[in-house]
C-alpha positions in Angstrom: 21.5 -6.9 33.6 18.4 -6.2 31.6 17.6 -4.6 28.2 14.1 -3.5 27.7 12.6 -2.7 24.2 9.5 -0.5 25.0 8.0 -0.7 21.5 9.0 -1.7 17.9 7.6 -1.9 14.4 9.6 -4.9 13.1 8.3 -8.4 12.7 10.7 -9.7 15.4 13.8 -8.6 17.4 16.1 -11.4 16.3 18.8 -8.9 15.1 18.9 -7.1 18.4 18.9 -10.4 20.4 21.8 -11.8 18.4 24.0 -8.8 19.0 23.1 -8.5 22.7 23.4 -12.2 23.5 27.1 -11.9 24.2 26.4 -9.4 27.0 24.5 -12.0 29.0 21.8 -9.5 29.7 18.1 -10.5 30.0 16.2 -9.3 27.0 12.6 -8.1 27.4 10.3 -6.5 24.9 6.7 -5.5 24.3 4.4 -2.7 23.0 4.5 -0.4 26.0 3.3 2.9 24.6 1.4 4.5 27.5 2.4 5.9 30.8 0.5 3.1 32.6 2.3 0.4 30.7 5.8 2.0 30.8 6.1 2.8 34.5 6.3 -0.7 35.9 8.5 -2.2 33.1 11.3 0.4 33.1 12.1 0.1 36.8 14.7 -2.6 36.6 16.1 -2.0 33.1 19.8 -1.2 32.7 19.3 -0.1 29.1 16.0 1.1 27.5 15.5 0.9 23.8 12.6 2.8 22.4 10.9 3.7 19.2 7.8 5.9 19.6 6.9 5.4 23.3 6.7 8.7 25.3 9.8 8.5 27.6 8.7 11.4 29.8 10.3 12.8 32.9 7.9 10.7 35.0 8.9 7.5 33.1 12.6 8.4 33.5 12.1 9.0 37.2 10.8 5.4 37.5 14.1 4.0 36.1 16.1 2.8 39.1 19.0 1.2 37.2 19.1 2.7 33.7 22.5 3.7 32.2 21.2 4.5 28.8 18.2 5.1 26.6 18.7 4.3 22.9 16.2 5.4 20.3 15.4 3.7 17.0 15.7 6.8 14.8 17.3 10.2 14.3 14.8 12.4 16.2 14.6 12.1 20.0 11.6 14.3 20.6 9.7 11.5 22.4 12.4 11.5 25.1 12.8 14.1 27.8 16.5 14.8 27.3 16.9 17.1 30.3 15.2 14.7 32.7 17.5 11.9 31.5 20.6 14.2 31.8 19.6 15.2 35.3 19.5 11.5 36.3 22.8 10.7 34.6 21.2 8.6 31.9 22.8 8.9 28.5 20.5 9.2 25.5 21.7 8.0 22.1 20.2 8.0 18.6 21.1 6.7 15.1 21.8 9.9 13.1 23.1 8.4 9.9 21.0 5.4 8.9 18.4 6.7 6.3 19.9 9.8 4.8 19.6 8.8 1.1 16.2 7.2 1.7 14.7 10.4 3.1 16.4 12.6 0.6 15.0 10.4 -2.2 11.6 10.5 -0.7 11.7 14.3 -0.5 12.5 14.5 -4.3 9.7 12.0 -5.0 7.3 14.3 -3.1 8.6 17.4 -4.9 8.2 15.8 -8.3 4.9 14.2 -7.4 3.6 17.7 -6.7 5.1 19.6 -9.6 4.3 16.9 -12.1 0.8 16.1 -10.6 1.7 12.4 -10.6 -0.9 11.2 -8.1 -3.8 13.4 -9.3 -3.3 12.3 -12.9 -3.0 8.7 -11.9 -6.3 8.9 -9.9 -8.1 10.7 -12.7 -7.0 8.1 -15.3 -8.0 5.2 -13.1 -11.4 6.9 -12.9 -11.8 6.6 -16.6 -10.9 10.1 -17.7 -8.1 10.7 -20.2 -6.2 14.0 -20.1 -4.9 16.5 -17.6 -6.3 16.2 -14.1 -5.4 19.8 -13.2 -5.0 23.1 -15.1 -1.9 23.4 -17.2 -0.4 25.9 -14.6 -0.5 23.1 -12.0 2.4 21.4 -13.8 5.9 22.8 -14.0 9.6 22.0 -14.4 11.8 22.4 -11.4 14.2 24.3 -13.6 11.6 27.2 -13.4 11.1 27.1 -9.6 12.9 28.2 -6.5 13.0 25.6 -3.7 13.5 26.5 0.0 15.2 24.0 2.2 14.8 24.5 6.0 17.6 22.6 7.8 21.0 21.8 6.4 22.0 18.7 8.3 22.8 15.4 6.7 19.5 15.0 5.0 19.1 18.7 4.0 22.5 18.5 2.3 21.6 15.5 0.3 18.3 17.1 -0.7 20.2 20.1 -2.0 22.6 17.9 -3.9 19.7 16.2 -5.6 17.8 19.5 -6.4 20.8 21.0 -8.1 20.6 18.3 -10.7 17.1 19.6 -11.6 18.6 23.1 -12.3 16.3 24.9 -9.8 17.4 27.8 -7.6 17.8 26.6 -4.0 17.6 28.8 -0.8 18.6 27.3 2.5 17.8 28.4 6.0 19.8 26.9 8.9 20.9 29.3 11.7 23.6 26.8 12.8 25.4 26.6 9.5 27.7 29.3 8.1 26.5 30.9 4.9 29.8 30.1 3.2 29.1 26.4 3.8 25.7 26.6 2.2 27.0 28.6 -0.7 29.8 26.0 -1.3 27.1 23.4 -1.8 25.6 25.4 -4.6 22.7 27.0 -2.7 21.9 30.5 -1.5 21.8 31.1 2.3 18.8 33.1 3.6 16.8 33.6 6.7 13.4 32.0 7.3 11.5 35.0 6.0 13.5 34.8 2.7 12.7 31.1 2.4 9.0 31.6 3.0 8.6 34.7 0.8 10.9 33.9 -2.1 10.4 30.2 -2.9 7.8 28.2 -4.7 8.4 25.0 -2.8 9.4 24.7 0.9 10.8 21.4 2.3 11.6 20.9 6.0 14.6 18.9 7.4 14.9 20.1 10.9 14.3 18.4 14.3 11.3 18.8 16.5 12.2 21.0 19.5 10.9 24.0 21.4 12.1 26.4 18.7 10.7 24.5 15.7 7.4 23.1 16.8 4.6 24.9 15.1 7.1 26.8 12.9 4.7 26.5 10.0 1.5 28.1 11.2 -1.0 30.7 10.0 1.5 33.5 10.0 4.2 31.5 8.1 1.7 30.1 5.6 0.3 33.6 4.9 3.8 34.8 4.1 4.5 32.1 1.5 3.8 32.8 -2.2 0.2 32.1 -3.1 0.0 28.7 -4.6 3.3 27.5 -3.1 3.9 23.9 -2.2 4.9 22.4 1.2 6.8 19.2 1.8 7.3 17.7 5.3 9.2 14.5 5.9 10.7 15.6 9.2 8.2 15.7 12.1 4.5 16.3 12.1 4.5 18.9 14.9 6.5 21.3 12.8 3.3 22.2 11.0 0.0 23.4 12.5 -2.5 21.0 11.0 -5.5 23.4 11.3 -3.5 26.2 9.6 -2.3 23.8 6.9 -5.9 22.7 6.1 -7.1 26.4 5.9 -4.2 27.3 3.6 -5.0 24.3 1.3 -8.7 25.0 1.2 -8.2 28.7 0.5 -5.7 28.2 -2.2 -2.9 30.0 -0.3 -1.1 26.7 -0.6 -1.2 25.0 -4.0 -0.5 21.6 -2.5 1.4 19.6 0.2 3.2 16.3 0.5 3.3 14.9 4.0 5.1 11.8 5.3 4.5 12.9 8.9 1.5 14.5 10.6 0.3 15.7 14.0 -1.0 13.5 15.5 0.2 10.2 14.2 -1.4 8.1 12.9 -3.4 10.7 11.1 -7.0 10.2 12.3 -9.3 8.4 9.9 -11.5 10.9 8.1 -9.3 13.8 8.8 -10.1 16.6 6.3 -6.5 16.7 5.0 -7.0 13.2 3.6 -9.8 14.4 1.3 -7.8 17.2 -0.2 -7.0 16.4 -3.9 -3.9 18.6 -3.8 -2.3 16.6 -0.9 0.0 13.6 -1.1 0.3 11.6 2.1 2.4 8.7 3.3 2.5 6.9 6.7 6.0 8.0 8.0 7.8 5.7 5.6 10.5 8.0 4.2 13.3 6.3 6.1 12.5 2.8 4.9 14.7 0.4 2.9 16.1 -3.0 3.7 19.6 -1.7 4.3 18.5 1.3 6.3 16.3 -0.7 8.6 19.0 -3.2 9.2 21.6 -0.5 10.0 19.1 1.1 12.4 18.5 -2.0 14.3 22.2 -3.1 14.4 23.4 0.3 15.5 20.8 0.5 18.3 21.7 -2.9 19.6 25.5 -2.3 19.4 25.1 1.0 21.4 23.0 -0.8 24.0 25.7 -3.5 24.3 28.4 -0.7 24.7 26.3 0.8 27.5 26.0 -2.5 29.3 29.8 -3.0 29.1 30.3 0.5 30.6 31.7 1.9 27.3 30.7 5.3 25.9 28.2 5.2 23.2 29.1 7.2 20.0 25.8 9.0 19.4 24.9 10.6 22.8 22.6 13.6 22.3 21.9 14.9 25.8 25.3 16.2 26.8 26.6 13.4 29.0 
């Protein structure tokens, strides 16, 4: 048996190797992130572990022995789930490893925008004492309405944190009953309500055919002038060209982005020069406990698949 790790962002894979040693499987790894590199190495793997590599239908077709694909992360948008299902390959993720980290990062972004933390820091370092923005660029969350798109594990934790800041919260999630949202202390609304009636919009939904490009020119034009946008979910939920236009025109008052389309964000991209934008390099999920839980859970699920056991976090209906 063989386990293949297609790509990883950790210093080493000692945690995974230790957990998988008892299976007796061969362990192979690399940084195989292109079609040309992936096709030859997946052929004889019994389990494929992946992080960001594009596991397309063509790559899955080349797998002759695979029982499972396990992803380092919550989202599985880099894997063709239907192609894997058609071939009988179970796909699993780690849905619960960084909930508090991402929720905390979201609040850090919201507060960074409403309190102008970054712009005032930059101004002071430049030798200027005083406000970096007009007074109306700073506000208390108590006086704002926040829209939360997606009420899964992370969205719920974001709402719980926002309630402590006394703001009104409107949640859109078509898969969650309104009573459940109301019980959490928020108001349930449709997407139009979130866009048109909130001062800050934060997104916590997966990337799929229904959500990609959800925030484009039309959506941005419907938001309140000067509203703020936070995205710690997936970069392709937001049209980058439309985002830049809205920032430059003043339709958006600011944005905070942990993710972008494409990633890494190209050097010199105009969004990077916008003074009303906070950016981070897809780090919202990171903490020592979270990363360790991620790696251990992935390795344990891979070991289960090798032993013929059902993995607990299968996402493609097998």
